[in-house]
C-alpha positions in Angstrom: -20.1 -75.1 -20.9 -20.4 -74.8 -17.2 -16.7 -73.9 -17.0 -17.1 -71.3 -19.7 -20.0 -69.7 -17.8 -18.0 -69.7 -14.5 -15.1 -68.1 -16.4 -17.3 -65.2 -17.6 -18.8 -64.8 -14.2 -15.4 -64.6 -12.6 -14.2 -62.1 -15.2 -17.2 -59.9 -14.7 -16.7 -60.0 -11.0 -13.1 -59.0 -11.5 -13.9 -56.0 -13.7 -16.6 -54.9 -11.3 -14.2 -55.0 -8.4 -11.6 -53.0 -10.5 -14.3 -50.4 -11.4 -15.2 -50.1 -7.7 -11.7 -49.5 -6.7 -11.2 -46.9 -9.3 -14.6 -45.4 -8.5 -13.6 -45.3 -4.8 -10.5 -43.3 -5.5 -11.2 -39.5 -5.4 -8.3 -37.1 -5.5 -10.7 -34.3 -4.8 -11.3 -35.8 -1.4 -7.6 -35.8 -0.5 -6.8 -34.7 3.1 -3.9 -32.5 2.0 -3.5 -29.9 -0.7 -1.0 -27.4 -1.8 -2.3 -24.2 -3.4 -0.2 -21.7 -5.4 -2.2 -18.5 -6.2 -1.5 -15.4 -8.3 -3.8 -12.6 -7.2 -4.0 -9.5 -9.5 -6.3 -6.5 -8.7 -6.6 -3.0 -7.5 -5.5 -1.3 -4.3 -7.6 1.3 -2.4 -6.3 3.2 0.6 -7.9 5.5 3.1 -5.3 7.3 5.2 -5.7 9.3 8.5 -3.2 12.0 8.8 -2.4 15.3 10.5 0.2 17.8 9.3 0.9 20.3 12.0 2.7 23.5 11.6 5.9 22.7 13.5 7.5 26.1 12.8 8.2 29.1 15.0 5.2 31.4 15.2 3.6 29.9 12.0 0.7 31.8 10.4 -1.3 31.5 7.2 -0.8 27.7 7.0 -2.5 25.8 4.3 -1.7 22.1 4.4 -3.7 19.7 2.2 -4.9 16.3 3.4 -3.0 13.3 2.2 -5.0 11.4 -0.5 -4.3 8.1 -2.1 -5.1 7.2 -5.6 -6.5 3.8 -6.6 -3.5 1.7 -7.4 -2.5 -1.8 -8.5 -1.8 -5.0 -6.6 -0.3 -8.3 -7.8 1.5 -11.1 -6.0 1.8 -14.7 -5.2 0.9 -16.9 -2.2 1.5 -20.5 -1.3 -0.4 -22.3 1.3 -0.9 -25.8 2.7 -4.4 -27.1 3.5 -5.5 -30.0 5.6 -9.1 -31.3 5.4 -11.0 -33.3 8.0 -14.0 -35.5 8.2 -15.1 -38.4 6.0 -16.1 -36.2 3.1 -13.0 -33.9 3.4 -15.0 -30.8 2.6 -13.8 -28.6 5.5 -10.2 -27.8 6.6 -7.7 -25.3 7.7 -4.7 -23.8 5.8 -1.7 -21.5 6.3 1.1 -20.2 4.2 2.9 -17.0 3.0 1.5 -14.2 0.8 3.6 -11.6 -1.0 2.0 -8.6 -2.7 3.7 -5.9 -4.8 1.5 -2.8 -4.8 1.7 0.7 -6.2 -0.2 3.9 -5.7 0.2 7.7 -5.5 0.0 9.8 -2.4 -0.8 13.5 -3.0 -1.6 16.8 -1.2 -3.2 19.5 -3.2 -1.5 22.4 -1.6 1.2 23.3 0.8 1.9 26.8 2.2 3.4 28.0 5.5 4.7 31.4 6.8 6.9 31.4 9.9 9.6 33.3 11.9 13.1 32.7 10.7 16.6 34.2 10.9 18.8 34.9 7.8 22.5 34.5 7.3 23.0 38.0 8.8 21.0 37.2 11.9 18.1 39.4 10.7 14.7 38.2 11.8 12.1 37.9 9.0 9.1 36.0 7.8 9.8 33.0 5.7 7.2 31.8 3.1 7.3 28.3 1.7 4.8 27.4 -1.0 4.6 24.2 -3.2 4.5 25.3 -6.9 2.0 22.5 -7.7 0.2 19.6 -6.0 2.8 17.3 -4.4 2.8 13.7 -5.5 4.7 10.8 -4.1 4.8 7.6 -6.2 4.6 4.6 -3.9 5.9 1.1 -4.4 4.6 -1.1 -1.6 5.9 -4.4 -0.4 3.2 -6.2 1.6 4.0 -9.6 3.2 1.5 -11.6 5.2 0.9 -15.0 6.8 -2.7 -16.1 5.9 -4.5 -18.5 8.3 -7.7 -19.6 6.7 -10.7 -22.0 6.9 -11.0 -24.0 3.7 -14.0 -25.5 2.0 -14.1 -27.6 -1.2 -16.8 -29.4 -3.0 -16.7 -31.4 -6.2 -19.6 -30.7 -8.6 -18.8 -33.3 -11.2 -15.7 -35.2 -12.4 -14.2 -32.0 -14.0 -15.4 -29.1 -11.9 -15.4 -28.2 -8.2 -15.6 -25.1 -6.0 -13.6 -24.0 -3.0 -13.5 -21.1 -0.6 -10.7 -19.7 1.6 -11.7 -17.3 4.4 -9.6 -16.1 7.3 -7.1 -13.7 8.6 -3.8 -12.1 7.4 -1.0 -11.5 9.9 1.3 -8.9 8.5 5.0 -9.4 8.8 6.2 -6.5 6.5 4.6 -3.3 5.0 7.2 -1.1 3.4 6.5 2.0 1.3 9.2 3.2 -1.1 8.5 6.7 -2.4 9.8 9.2 -4.8 8.5 12.7 -5.2 8.1 15.5 -7.8 7.9 18.2 -5.1 9.0 21.8 -5.9 8.9 24.9 -3.7 9.1 28.7 -3.8 11.0 30.3 -0.9 10.0 33.9 -0.3 10.5 36.4 2.5 9.0 39.4 4.2 11.0 41.9 6.2 9.6 44.4 8.6 11.8 47.2 9.9 11.7 49.0 13.2 14.0 51.1 15.5 15.3 49.8 18.7 15.9 51.8 21.9 19.3 52.9 20.6 17.7 54.3 17.5 19.1 51.6 15.2 17.1 50.1 12.4 16.5 46.4 13.0 14.2 43.8 11.6 11.3 42.3 13.5 8.8 39.5 12.8 5.5 40.7 11.3 3.0 38.2 12.6 0.0 39.8 11.0 -1.8 37.6 8.5 -1.7 40.6 6.0 1.8 42.2 5.9 2.2 45.8 6.8 2.2 48.2 3.8 5.8 49.3 4.7 7.2 45.7 4.8 9.7 44.7 2.2 8.1 41.9 0.2 10.5 39.5 -1.5 7.7 37.5 -3.1 7.1 36.4 -6.7 3.8 38.3 -6.8 5.3 41.5 -5.7 8.3 41.4 -8.1 6.0 40.4 -11.0 4.3 43.8 -10.6 7.5 45.6 -11.4 9.5 43.2 -13.5 8.9 41.0 -16.6 8.1 37.4 -15.6 11.3 36.2 -17.3 13.6 38.2 -15.1 12.1 37.1 -11.8 14.2 34.0 -11.3 17.4 36.0 -11.9 16.3 38.6 -9.3 15.7 35.9 -6.7 19.1 34.3 -7.5 20.8 37.6 -7.0 19.1 38.1 -3.6 20.0 34.6 -2.6 23.6 35.2 -3.4 23.5 38.2 -1.1 22.4 36.1 1.8 18.6 36.2 1.6 16.8 32.8 1.9 14.8 33.1 -1.3 14.6 31.1 -4.5 12.0 29.9 -7.0 11.3 26.3 -8.1 13.6 24.7 -5.5 13.6 20.8 -5.7 14.6 18.9 -2.6 18.0 17.4 -2.4 16.5 14.0 -1.4 13.7 12.9 -3.8 13.1 9.3 -2.6 13.1 7.2 0.6 11.3 4.5 2.6 8.6 4.5 5.2 7.8 1.3 7.1 4.4 1.0 8.8 4.1 -1.0 12.1 4.0 -4.8 11.5 1.8 -7.3 13.3 -1.6 -6.0 12.2 -4.5 -8.4 11.6 -6.4 -8.3 8.3 -8.9 -10.5 6.5 -9.0 -12.4 3.2 -11.7 -14.0 1.2 -11.0 -16.1 -1.9 -13.8 -18.1 -3.7 -12.6 -20.2 -6.7 -13.8 -22.6 -9.3 -11.5 -25.7 -9.6 -11.0 -27.2 -13.0 -9.5 -30.7 -13.2 -6.4 -30.8 -15.4 -5.1 -34.2 -14.1 -6.0 -36.3 -11.1 -3.7 -34.4 -8.8 -3.5 -31.0 -10.5 -6.5 -28.6 -10.7 -6.6 -25.1 -12.0 -8.0 -22.4 -9.7 -10.0 -19.6 -11.3 -11.8 -17.0 -9.1 -11.6 -13.8 -7.2 -10.0 -12.5 -4.0 -10.5 -9.6 -1.5 -8.3 -8.5 1.4 -8.8 -5.8 4.0 -6.1 -4.5 6.3 -5.6 -1.6 8.7 -2.0 -0.5 9.3 -0.7 1.8 12.1 2.2 4.1 11.8 4.4 6.0 14.3 4.2 9.6 13.1 7.3 11.8 13.1 7.6 14.3 15.9 8.2 17.9 15.0 7.4 17.0 11.4 8.2 19.3 8.5 7.5 18.4 5.0 10.5 20.4 3.8 13.3 22.2 5.6 15.4 25.2 4.9 15.7 25.8 1.2 14.7 22.2 0.3 17.7 20.6 1.9 15.6 17.9 3.6 12.3 16.5 2.4 10.2 14.2 4.6 7.6 12.0 3.1 4.0 12.9 3.7 3.5 9.3 4.8 5.3 10.3 8.1 2.1 12.2 9.0 -0.2 9.2 8.4 -1.2 7.6 11.8 -3.2 4.8 10.2 -4.5 3.6 6.8 -7.2 1.2 5.8 -6.2 -0.8 2.7 -8.5 -2.9 0.6 -7.4 -5.0 -2.4 -9.6 -7.0 -4.7 -9.5 -8.6 -8.1 -8.9 -11.9 -9.9 -7.1 -14.9 -8.7 -5.4 -17.5 -10.9 -3.7 -20.5 -9.4 -3.1 -24.3 -9.2 -4.0 -26.9 -6.6 -2.0 -30.0 -6.1 -3.6 -32.9 -4.2 -1.4 -35.0 -1.9 -2.1 -38.7 -1.2 -4.8 -41.0 -2.6 -8.0 -41.2 -0.6 -9.9 -44.5 -0.5 -13.5 -45.3 0.1 -13.2 -49.0 1.0 -16.9 -49.3 1.9 -18.1 -47.4 -1.3 -20.5 -45.5 0.9 -19.2 -42.0 -0.1 -17.4 -41.7 3.3 -13.6 -41.8 2.8 -11.4 -43.8 5.0 -9.2 -42.0 7.5 
């Protein structure tokens, strides 16, 4: 009987020891983790731009401000985290973050009048007017290195919370654009006599043209012709050497503008961690990023050149832009190693 009692005592002690070892294992308290996140949200941009009239003797300019529509943002980031202390609640992390973003840049109006010379060396006033608000569809590649402080806390055996907060170091910000821009090219000629008594053209720099000027404008020809014949009239004048045409689309309708890299931004990502297996937890939460980008603006910038031969993106007038993205975050966390609490005091061994 004594032997049987001793056997039960020994068995109970063994099971207790096994339970303590299993209870002392806590994957949530691992020193090292790998996070793979998939942020999906919206993009908001606030640009600062200046579109100067880099034309000879420009008058009657009307350039709209560049505006950005609310766009979309989605991507992926992978980072490694290292936690310190006995309870492994606080740590640091770093990795790589890729975001594919989209938005529209627009200006409501574009009109400029300036001094020019035609194919016959006659001086005249050139008028360039956008036929509708100009839109550029943007596809943005945004790559950053996040360096964050990490916090994690287990609430029960299935659920925990974690927070990443830190900086974003930008390594690439590229804007691919394509435009639907379309322009009317019109002209105003003023005639005068030189010292030799010859009739020559001069530049009329008055905001309102002289009543004796020759107006090759859509409005003027509409007064005397049916609207359907106007394009033909302009085509005929263009064939005779006058720089006029209606509904001209640029020869280049797409391109790329790269902002200056190396900017510092911020990221905040709170998540709820749901245990799937001991080592794999599901991350469900939100994210928010804020970044300011600088850009070297183009000197002597012109949105469009002679008869639409060269179009330059309105982004070339943007000196800086504040970008904010926020939305939902879905990801997974993988715990590396197996932490032990040999003393069973809630403080994990180093």
